[in-house]
Steps between C-alpha positions, in 0.01 A plus 500: 500500500625841395371782711498791258228750609345679795144464372319427828179298497300525817241221544211605706263290710140635492267367784127489538522227766815458697450153636256213498590400859191634659251295301612132473501359143426844353642527150776756436526594130845601394627628153873492470787480251618146396773351711474747780378269775586127526188272493611338821497836684131550385413161646690574827303835536177311451586262773621766742207738456223236436393642162497432135695703246388543143833601324495633149811630305592721220827586312461869408333802650296540189341156532438562871327827408299338227361243731441742786268695265312206375490227769223441754743378752552735795867459600604568842871560419648585172872572425553748213813684423512859649432679169167316476382581831394854394294343216319265737423792729368716211286222378362445854606130501663494844395590861687695756715306745446504876865542596421476864469126429866486378719465814821524315422776252722737702796280408473575130791685344412876471677536156279221358187654647598827339524331163164341546366842589564604139232249390262545805534848626230417761711224639170304560489216244830314485777340711846428342569131449801455272732727316798432278699608183479385136782312348614275209495113513690322232576135401876430518467223233425771237652816652816490698589685817774676303248622248284642783781696666440867488182466292218763506126462461550578132609129458141442426542685160821315397490387139645159586162404650300612195250250377591248765205546734703435803438815708204566724409809716257532788143558420516820704469850344679670790795257491549500119455867454713574807783291351482695179512823686805386703671393185481853367610668823151603624356435844268200479213714622552775235173561313611793301426502126862491411576206730205293386568567132855383524408196715241401222762517242724273704217244555426507126868415438487215753161372368624266211707311763223446753327173481238587769402705799441259784551520879473131573613245235859632478592320826463174315591604153841651598584167652396287204672719244183633334593846621859614525453840656 
């Protein structure tokens, strides 16, 4: 893994019901990213708190938002990225959190809470869950460690990958556009006309090399050689 950016994604937990402990065998509906919680942990939680969990997953914020606007399921907890929190609030799809029920809320890092405030200026709808930086994963069978030394994000536009269909990017507008902005020396949050225009030109340059935009299947496809980068 090459860590080559400072794009920060904050994953937010949104609660309507904080626990199913009070009513035995109540059902707790959770909507989360794939691979974020081990199945055995879900079973352990059910045993410990005498409840059932209906656990659904998604692999992009866009698919999450689409289901949230069409489903009849009333999820108790959903886990979007920070930038989609404001959208969910605007569409009135989430309830306020009773933070008096969160005994460890005061232990959260102030800097992360400040970042979340940018997406929820009322500080009423979300609780930070995960955060991290974007990076590049590559298969050493096809791309050597030496080739990856000192590379930049612009490797996605390298002509040696043209027509091979061996590169994938995340299905995430913020991540992909953010990377294009960083490549051109802009802040990943720059929304000026100049920055977006240049980022667009970069993405159009990369486009012929990109086999797909996907936030899930790459974890297997890099290993089996379907995807190199």
